[in-house]
PDB file of N, CA, C, O and CB in Angstrom:
ATOM      1  N   UNK A   1      94.544  87.850 107.692  1.00  0.00           N
ATOM      2  CA  UNK A   1      95.639  87.993 106.735  1.00  0.00           C
ATOM      3  C   UNK A   1      94.785  88.221 105.615  1.00  0.00           C
ATOM      4  O   UNK A   1      94.844  89.130 104.787  1.00  0.00           O
ATOM      5  CB  UNK A   1      96.690  86.761 106.580  1.00  0.00           C
ATOM      6  N   UNK A   2      94.025  87.320 105.698  1.00  0.00           N
ATOM      7  CA  UNK A   2      92.726  87.363 103.808  1.00  0.00           C
ATOM      8  C   UNK A   2      92.547  88.984 103.514  1.00  0.00           C
ATOM      9  O   UNK A   2      92.747  89.509 102.419  1.00  0.00           O
ATOM     10  CB  UNK A   2      90.308  86.537 104.117  1.00  0.00           C
ATOM     11  N   UNK A   3      92.177  89.585 104.577  1.00  0.00           N
ATOM     12  CA  UNK A   3      91.279  90.849 104.838  1.00  0.00           C
ATOM     13  C   UNK A   3      92.448  91.929 104.080  1.00  0.00           C
ATOM     14  O   UNK A   3      92.218  92.427 102.978  1.00  0.00           O
ATOM     15  CB  UNK A   3      90.860  91.202 106.822  1.00  0.00           C
ATOM     16  N   UNK A   4      93.618  92.175 104.790  1.00  0.00           N
ATOM     17  CA  UNK A   4      94.345  92.685 104.415  1.00  0.00           C
ATOM     18  C   UNK A   4      95.168  92.667 102.835  1.00  0.00           C
ATOM     19  O   UNK A   4      95.823  93.554 102.286  1.00  0.00           O
ATOM     20  CB  UNK A   4      94.787  92.495 105.309  1.00  0.00           C
ATOM     21  N   UNK A   5      94.862  91.420 102.434  1.00  0.00           N
ATOM     22  CA  UNK A   5      95.011  91.267 101.041  1.00  0.00           C
ATOM     23  C   UNK A   5      93.818  91.797 100.395  1.00  0.00           C
ATOM     24  O   UNK A   5      93.958  92.334  99.296  1.00  0.00           O
ATOM     25  CB  UNK A   5      95.252  89.868 100.660  1.00  0.00           C
ATOM     26  N   UNK A   6      92.656  91.721 100.931  1.00  0.00           N
ATOM     27  CA  UNK A   6      91.554  92.288  99.481  1.00  0.00           C
ATOM     28  C   UNK A   6      91.346  94.013  99.826  1.00  0.00           C
ATOM     29  O   UNK A   6      90.656  94.651  99.031  1.00  0.00           O
ATOM     30  CB  UNK A   6      89.470  91.280  99.508  1.00  0.00           C
ATOM     31  N   UNK A   7      92.025  94.810 101.156  1.00  0.00           N
ATOM     32  CA  UNK A   7      92.122  95.356 101.098  1.00  0.00           C
ATOM     33  C   UNK A   7      93.093  96.234  99.760  1.00  0.00           C
ATOM     34  O   UNK A   7      92.669  97.184  99.103  1.00  0.00           O
ATOM     35  CB  UNK A   7      92.047  95.148 102.048  1.00  0.00           C
ATOM     36  N   UNK A   8      94.611  95.513  99.616  1.00  0.00           N
ATOM     37  CA  UNK A   8      95.149  96.001  99.071  1.00  0.00           C
ATOM     38  C   UNK A   8      94.901  95.631  97.678  1.00  0.00           C
ATOM     39  O   UNK A   8      95.594  96.048  96.750  1.00  0.00           O
ATOM     40  CB  UNK A   8      96.102  95.962  99.561  1.00  0.00           C
ATOM     41  N   UNK A   9      94.111  95.006  97.570  1.00  0.00           N
ATOM     42  CA  UNK A   9      93.461  94.757  96.234  1.00  0.00           C
ATOM     43  C   UNK A   9      92.428  95.694  95.590  1.00  0.00           C
ATOM     44  O   UNK A   9      92.432  96.095  94.426  1.00  0.00           O
ATOM     45  CB  UNK A   9      92.828  93.548  96.329  1.00  0.00           C
ATOM     46  N   UNK A  10      91.496  95.983  96.609  1.00  0.00           N
ATOM     47  CA  UNK A  10      90.465  96.816  95.903  1.00  0.00           C
ATOM     48  C   UNK A  10      91.206  98.409  95.890  1.00  0.00           C
ATOM     49  O   UNK A  10      90.880  99.337  95.149  1.00  0.00           O
ATOM     50  CB  UNK A  10      88.829  96.741  96.828  1.00  0.00           C
ATOM     51  N   UNK A  11      92.336  98.418  96.977  1.00  0.00           N
ATOM     52  CA  UNK A  11      92.884 100.034  96.234  1.00  0.00           C
ATOM     53  C   UNK A  11      93.548  99.479  95.445  1.00  0.00           C
ATOM     54  O   UNK A  11      93.148  99.828  94.334  1.00  0.00           O
ATOM     55  CB  UNK A  11      93.820 101.287  97.042  1.00  0.00           C
ATOM     56  N   UNK A  12      94.431  98.732  95.354  1.00  0.00           N
ATOM     57  CA  UNK A  12      95.344  99.251  93.946  1.00  0.00           C
ATOM     58  C   UNK A  12      94.822  98.811  92.126  1.00  0.00           C
ATOM     59  O   UNK A  12      95.181  99.254  91.035  1.00  0.00           O
ATOM     60  CB  UNK A  12      97.057  98.386  94.207  1.00  0.00           C
ATOM     61  N   UNK A  13      93.976  97.901  92.485  1.00  0.00           N
ATOM     62  CA  UNK A  13      92.917  97.870  91.233  1.00  0.00           C
ATOM     63  C   UNK A  13      92.119  99.094  90.983  1.00  0.00           C
ATOM     64  O   UNK A  13      92.242  99.626  89.880  1.00  0.00           O
ATOM     65  CB  UNK A  13      91.849  96.762  91.427  1.00  0.00           C
ATOM     66  N   UNK A  14      90.991  99.823  92.216  1.00  0.00           N
ATOM     67  CA  UNK A  14      90.536 100.238  92.265  1.00  0.00           C
ATOM     68  C   UNK A  14      91.195 101.406  91.332  1.00  0.00           C
ATOM     69  O   UNK A  14      90.694 101.841  90.296  1.00  0.00           O
ATOM     70  CB  UNK A  14      90.179 100.071  93.266  1.00  0.00           C
ATOM     71  N   UNK A  15      92.258 101.763  91.841  1.00  0.00           N
ATOM     72  CA  UNK A  15      93.003 102.905  91.461  1.00  0.00           C
ATOM     73  C   UNK A  15      93.398 102.513  89.946  1.00  0.00           C
ATOM     74  O   UNK A  15      93.167 103.451  89.184  1.00  0.00           O
ATOM     75  CB  UNK A  15      94.308 103.194  92.498  1.00  0.00           C
ATOM     76  N   UNK A  16      93.862 101.522  89.394  1.00  0.00           N
ATOM     77  CA  UNK A  16      94.321 101.421  88.311  1.00  0.00           C
ATOM     78  C   UNK A  16      92.890 101.418  87.206  1.00  0.00           C
ATOM     79  O   UNK A  16      92.985 101.628  85.996  1.00  0.00           O
ATOM     80  CB  UNK A  16      95.293 100.166  88.377  1.00  0.00           C
ATOM     81  N   UNK A  17      91.797 101.178  87.819  1.00  0.00           N
ATOM     82  CA  UNK A  17      90.845 101.138  87.218  1.00  0.00           C
ATOM     83  C   UNK A  17      90.280 102.698  86.753  1.00  0.00           C
ATOM     84  O   UNK A  17      90.039 103.092  85.612  1.00  0.00           O
ATOM     85  CB  UNK A  17      90.053 100.331  88.007  1.00  0.00           C
ATOM     86  N   UNK A  18      90.155 103.463  88.099  1.00  0.00           N
ATOM     87  CA  UNK A  18      89.862 104.771  87.906  1.00  0.00           C
ATOM     88  C   UNK A  18      90.958 105.741  86.915  1.00  0.00           C
ATOM     89  O   UNK A  18      90.524 106.726  86.318  1.00  0.00           O
ATOM     90  CB  UNK A  18      89.748 105.283  89.332  1.00  0.00           C
ATOM     91  N   UNK A  19      92.257 105.372  86.839  1.00  0.00           N
ATOM     92  CA  UNK A  19      93.252 105.946  86.496  1.00  0.00           C
ATOM     93  C   UNK A  19      92.796 105.867  84.569  1.00  0.00           C
ATOM     94  O   UNK A  19      92.631 106.773  83.752  1.00  0.00           O
ATOM     95  CB  UNK A  19      94.725 105.107  87.236  1.00  0.00           C
ATOM     96  N   UNK A  20      92.734 104.637  84.464  1.00  0.00           N
ATOM     97  CA  UNK A  20      92.368 103.864  82.666  1.00  0.00           C
ATOM     98  C   UNK A  20      90.907 104.372  82.425  1.00  0.00           C
ATOM     99  O   UNK A  20      90.595 104.668  81.271  1.00  0.00           O
ATOM    100  CB  UNK A  20      92.308 101.670  82.542  1.00  0.00           C
ATOM    101  N   UNK A  21      90.050 104.486  83.367  1.00  0.00           N
ATOM    102  CA  UNK A  21      88.716 104.573  82.914  1.00  0.00           C
ATOM    103  C   UNK A  21      88.470 106.497  82.694  1.00  0.00           C
ATOM    104  O   UNK A  21      87.569 107.032  82.048  1.00  0.00           O
ATOM    105  CB  UNK A  21      87.594 103.688  84.259  1.00  0.00           C
ATOM    106  N   UNK A  22      89.582 107.180  83.459  1.00  0.00           N
ATOM    107  CA  UNK A  22      88.845 108.533  83.289  1.00  0.00           C
ATOM    108  C   UNK A  22      89.810 109.572  82.618  1.00  0.00           C
ATOM    109  O   UNK A  22      89.916 110.775  82.857  1.00  0.00           O
ATOM    110  CB  UNK A  22      88.330 109.122  84.762  1.00  0.00           C
ATOM    111  N   UNK A  23      90.592 108.670  81.575  1.00  0.00           N
ATOM    112  CA  UNK A  23      91.068 109.421  80.063  1.00  0.00           C
ATOM    113  C   UNK A  23      89.805 109.675  79.197  1.00  0.00           C
ATOM    114  O   UNK A  23      89.809 110.246  78.107  1.00  0.00           O
ATOM    115  CB  UNK A  23      92.175 108.358  79.049  1.00  0.00           C
ATOM    116  N   UNK A  24      88.808 109.207  79.790  1.00  0.00           N
ATOM    117  CA  UNK A  24      87.375 108.510  78.677  1.00  0.00           C
ATOM    118  C   UNK A  24      86.541 110.170  79.032  1.00  0.00           C
ATOM    119  O   UNK A  24      86.186 111.133  78.354  1.00  0.00           O
ATOM    120  CB  UNK A  24      86.079 106.380  79.577  1.00  0.00           C
ATOM    121  N   UNK A  25      86.510 109.768  80.548  1.00  0.00           N
ATOM    122  CA  UNK A  25      85.425 110.754  81.112  1.00  0.00           C
ATOM    123  C   UNK A  25      85.303 110.218  82.557  1.00  0.00           C
ATOM    124  O   UNK A  25      85.821 109.168  82.939  1.00  0.00           O
ATOM    125  CB  UNK A  25      83.868 110.731  80.241  1.00  0.00           C
ATOM    126  N   UNK A  26      84.631 110.977  83.249  1.00  0.00           N
ATOM    127  CA  UNK A  26      84.443 110.825  84.651  1.00  0.00           C
ATOM    128  C   UNK A  26      83.621 109.625  85.464  1.00  0.00           C
ATOM    129  O   UNK A  26      84.105 109.060  86.445  1.00  0.00           O
ATOM    130  CB  UNK A  26      83.871 111.971  84.949  1.00  0.00           C
ATOM    131  N   UNK A  27      82.436 109.347  84.969  1.00  0.00           N
ATOM    132  CA  UNK A  27      81.449 108.462  85.064  1.00  0.00           C
ATOM    133  C   UNK A  27      82.021 107.145  84.488  1.00  0.00           C
ATOM    134  O   UNK A  27      81.619 106.048  84.876  1.00  0.00           O
ATOM    135  CB  UNK A  27      80.209 108.972  84.376  1.00  0.00           C
ATOM    136  N   UNK A  28      83.282 107.352  83.245  1.00  0.00           N
ATOM    137  CA  UNK A  28      83.944 105.899  82.969  1.00  0.00           C
ATOM    138  C   UNK A  28      85.127 105.446  83.854  1.00  0.00           C
ATOM    139  O   UNK A  28      85.634 104.361  84.136  1.00  0.00           O
ATOM    140  CB  UNK A  28      84.503 105.852  81.506  1.00  0.00           C
ATOM    141  N   UNK A  29      85.394 106.998  84.235  1.00  0.00           N
ATOM    142  CA  UNK A  29      86.386 106.389  85.595  1.00  0.00           C
ATOM    143  C   UNK A  29      85.662 105.918  86.313  1.00  0.00           C
ATOM    144  O   UNK A  29      85.790 104.693  86.297  1.00  0.00           O
ATOM    145  CB  UNK A  29      87.221 107.286  86.510  1.00  0.00           C
ATOM    146  N   UNK A  30      84.536 106.432  87.322  1.00  0.00           N
ATOM    147  CA  UNK A  30      83.595 105.572  88.199  1.00  0.00           C
ATOM    148  C   UNK A  30      83.361 104.101  88.168  1.00  0.00           C
ATOM    149  O   UNK A  30      83.361 103.329  89.127  1.00  0.00           O
ATOM    150  CB  UNK A  30      82.420 106.016  88.023  1.00  0.00           C
ATOM    151  N   UNK A  31      83.137 103.810  86.751  1.00  0.00           N
ATOM    152  CA  UNK A  31      81.691 102.505  86.726  1.00  0.00           C
ATOM    153  C   UNK A  31      83.587 101.847  86.789  1.00  0.00           C
ATOM    154  O   UNK A  31      83.846 101.250  87.834  1.00  0.00           O
ATOM    155  CB  UNK A  31      79.902 102.096  84.681  1.00  0.00           C
ATOM    156  N   UNK A  32      84.898 101.974  85.643  1.00  0.00           N
ATOM    157  CA  UNK A  32      85.925 101.395  85.374  1.00  0.00           C
ATOM    158  C   UNK A  32      86.484 101.143  86.997  1.00  0.00           C
ATOM    159  O   UNK A  32      86.487  99.984  87.412  1.00  0.00           O
ATOM    160  CB  UNK A  32      86.793 102.260  84.305  1.00  0.00           C
ATOM    161  N   UNK A  33      86.878 102.074  87.751  1.00  0.00           N
ATOM    162  CA  UNK A  33      86.786 101.788  89.398  1.00  0.00           C
ATOM    163  C   UNK A  33      86.138 100.924  89.671  1.00  0.00           C
ATOM    164  O   UNK A  33      86.966 100.024  89.810  1.00  0.00           O
ATOM    165  CB  UNK A  33      86.301 102.701  90.248  1.00  0.00           C
ATOM    166  N   UNK A  34      85.171 100.502  89.867  1.00  0.00           N
ATOM    167  CA  UNK A  34      83.909  99.751  90.974  1.00  0.00           C
ATOM    168  C   UNK A  34      84.562  98.737  90.330  1.00  0.00           C
ATOM    169  O   UNK A  34      85.239  97.977  91.021  1.00  0.00           O
ATOM    170  CB  UNK A  34      81.903  99.924  90.920  1.00  0.00           C
ATOM    171  N   UNK A  35      84.474  98.496  88.642  1.00  0.00           N
ATOM    172  CA  UNK A  35      84.767  97.038  88.211  1.00  0.00           C
ATOM    173  C   UNK A  35      85.961  96.630  88.431  1.00  0.00           C
ATOM    174  O   UNK A  35      86.203  95.423  88.403  1.00  0.00           O
ATOM    175  CB  UNK A  35      84.578  96.768  86.903  1.00  0.00           C
ATOM    176  N   UNK A  36      86.668  97.303  88.622  1.00  0.00           N
ATOM    177  CA  UNK A  36      88.539  96.675  88.903  1.00  0.00           C
ATOM    178  C   UNK A  36      88.469  96.533  90.664  1.00  0.00           C
ATOM    179  O   UNK A  36      89.348  96.034  91.366  1.00  0.00           O
ATOM    180  CB  UNK A  36      90.260  98.327  88.290  1.00  0.00           C
ATOM    181  N   UNK A  37      87.524  96.961  91.003  1.00  0.00           N
ATOM    182  CA  UNK A  37      87.392  96.702  92.776  1.00  0.00           C
ATOM    183  C   UNK A  37      87.102  95.427  92.857  1.00  0.00           C
ATOM    184  O   UNK A  37      87.655  94.598  93.580  1.00  0.00           O
ATOM    185  CB  UNK A  37      86.168  97.538  93.685  1.00  0.00           C
ATOM    186  N   UNK A  38      86.332  95.281  92.200  1.00  0.00           N
ATOM    187  CA  UNK A  38      85.752  93.656  92.636  1.00  0.00           C
ATOM    188  C   UNK A  38      86.889  92.883  92.059  1.00  0.00           C
ATOM    189  O   UNK A  38      87.314  91.930  92.713  1.00  0.00           O
ATOM    190  CB  UNK A  38      84.065  93.057  91.859  1.00  0.00           C
ATOM    191  N   UNK A  39      87.513  93.224  90.736  1.00  0.00           N
ATOM    192  CA  UNK A  39      88.618  91.874  90.744  1.00  0.00           C
ATOM    193  C   UNK A  39      89.643  92.091  91.870  1.00  0.00           C
ATOM    194  O   UNK A  39      90.123  91.181  92.545  1.00  0.00           O
ATOM    195  CB  UNK A  39      89.579  91.711  89.194  1.00  0.00           C
ATOM    196  N   UNK A  40      89.872  93.163  91.973  1.00  0.00           N
ATOM    197  CA  UNK A  40      90.711  92.770  93.564  1.00  0.00           C
ATOM    198  C   UNK A  40      90.222  92.289  94.515  1.00  0.00           C
ATOM    199  O   UNK A  40      90.795  91.350  95.066  1.00  0.00           O
ATOM    200  CB  UNK A  40      91.223  93.725  94.300  1.00  0.00           C
ATOM    201  N   UNK A  41      89.439  92.610  94.829  1.00  0.00           N
ATOM    202  CA  UNK A  41      88.654  91.737  95.698  1.00  0.00           C
ATOM    203  C   UNK A  41      88.748  89.986  95.726  1.00  0.00           C
ATOM    204  O   UNK A  41      89.017  89.145  96.584  1.00  0.00           O
ATOM    205  CB  UNK A  41      87.285  92.128  95.328  1.00  0.00           C
ATOM    206  N   UNK A  42      88.328  89.970  94.139  1.00  0.00           N
ATOM    207  CA  UNK A  42      88.640  88.376  93.657  1.00  0.00           C
ATOM    208  C   UNK A  42      90.274  87.809  93.985  1.00  0.00           C
ATOM    209  O   UNK A  42      90.503  86.794  94.644  1.00  0.00           O
ATOM    210  CB  UNK A  42      88.397  88.295  91.791  1.00  0.00           C
ATOM    211  N   UNK A  43      91.143  88.535  93.486  1.00  0.00           N
ATOM    212  CA  UNK A  43      92.588  88.475  93.303  1.00  0.00           C
ATOM    213  C   UNK A  43      92.857  88.344  94.937  1.00  0.00           C
ATOM    214  O   UNK A  43      93.008  87.321  95.605  1.00  0.00           O
ATOM    215  CB  UNK A  43      93.336  89.916  92.417  1.00  0.00           C
ATOM    216  N   UNK A  44      92.862  89.571  95.299  1.00  0.00           N
ATOM    217  CA  UNK A  44      93.543  89.357  96.968  1.00  0.00           C
ATOM    218  C   UNK A  44      93.024  88.144  98.187  1.00  0.00           C
ATOM    219  O   UNK A  44      93.619  87.586  99.109  1.00  0.00           O
ATOM    220  CB  UNK A  44      93.182  90.879  97.804  1.00  0.00           C
ATOM    221  N   UNK A  45      91.136  88.051  97.478  1.00  0.00           N
ATOM    222  CA  UNK A  45      90.993  86.732  98.687  1.00  0.00           C
ATOM    223  C   UNK A  45      91.450  85.410  97.974  1.00  0.00           C
ATOM    224  O   UNK A  45      91.737  84.366  98.561  1.00  0.00           O
ATOM    225  CB  UNK A  45      89.187  86.435  99.298  1.00  0.00           C
ATOM    226  N   UNK A  46      91.479  85.659  96.322  1.00  0.00           N
ATOM    227  CA  UNK A  46      92.191  84.142  96.301  1.00  0.00           C
ATOM    228  C   UNK A  46      93.441  83.940  97.103  1.00  0.00           C
ATOM    229  O   UNK A  46      93.575  82.992  97.877  1.00  0.00           O
ATOM    230  CB  UNK A  46      92.630  83.738  94.834  1.00  0.00           C
ATOM    231  N   UNK A  47      94.472  84.977  96.867  1.00  0.00           N
ATOM    232  CA  UNK A  47      95.931  85.120  97.572  1.00  0.00           C
ATOM    233  C   UNK A  47      95.821  84.751  98.829  1.00  0.00           C
ATOM    234  O   UNK A  47      96.470  83.811  99.288  1.00  0.00           O
ATOM    235  CB  UNK A  47      96.564  86.516  97.598  1.00  0.00           C
ATOM    236  N   UNK A  48      94.902  85.525  99.586  1.00  0.00           N
ATOM    237  CA  UNK A  48      95.024  85.162 101.256  1.00  0.00           C
ATOM    238  C   UNK A  48      94.210  83.853 101.225  1.00  0.00           C
ATOM    239  O   UNK A  48      93.631  83.614 102.285  1.00  0.00           O
ATOM    240  CB  UNK A  48      94.253  86.454 102.487  1.00  0.00           C
ATOM    241  N   UNK A  49      94.097  83.241 100.552  1.00  0.00           N
ATOM    242  CA  UNK A  49      93.430  82.118 100.808  1.00  0.00           C
ATOM    243  C   UNK A  49      94.002  80.798 100.469  1.00  0.00           C
ATOM    244  O   UNK A  49      93.998  79.757 101.125  1.00  0.00           O
ATOM    245  CB  UNK A  49      92.323  82.241 100.249  1.00  0.00           C
ATOM    246  N   UNK A  50      94.591  81.115  99.076  1.00  0.00           N
ATOM    247  CA  UNK A  50      95.433  79.634  98.707  1.00  0.00           C
ATOM    248  C   UNK A  50      96.729  79.862  99.386  1.00  0.00           C
ATOM    249  O   UNK A  50      97.325  78.793  99.514  1.00  0.00           O
ATOM    250  CB  UNK A  50      95.747  79.282  96.900  1.00  0.00           C
ATOM    251  N   UNK A  51      97.593  81.209 100.025  1.00  0.00           N
ATOM    252  CA  UNK A  51      99.083  81.275 100.583  1.00  0.00           C
ATOM    253  C   UNK A  51      98.971  81.205 101.939  1.00  0.00           C
ATOM    254  O   UNK A  51      99.871  80.626 102.548  1.00  0.00           O
ATOM    255  CB  UNK A  51      99.916  82.565 100.224  1.00  0.00           C
ATOM    256  N   UNK A  52      98.129  81.636 102.492  1.00  0.00           N
ATOM    257  CA  UNK A  52      97.783  82.365 104.140  1.00  0.00           C
ATOM    258  C   UNK A  52      97.218  81.887 104.607  1.00  0.00           C
ATOM    259  O   UNK A  52      97.197  82.428 105.712  1.00  0.00           O
ATOM    260  CB  UNK A  52      97.235  83.487 104.487  1.00  0.00           C
ATOM    261  N   UNK A  53      96.365  80.806 104.613  1.00  0.00           N
ATOM    262  CA  UNK A  53      95.090  80.019 105.260  1.00  0.00           C
ATOM    263  C   UNK A  53      95.881  78.513 105.361  1.00  0.00           C
ATOM    264  O   UNK A  53      95.289  77.534 105.816  1.00  0.00           O
ATOM    265  CB  UNK A  53      93.417  80.013 104.092  1.00  0.00           C
TER     266      UNK A  53
END
């Protein structure tokens, strides 16, 4: 179950990071997508670990 939440976190936060960063430029969108995906991994892991294990 934790892996599912990590996947959802990566997808959602990566998209949000890309959407926000791409308003400035392509590389900014790419870098912000990577950073936001790392945040999504952490939040997805915390949700899966705290509530479903």
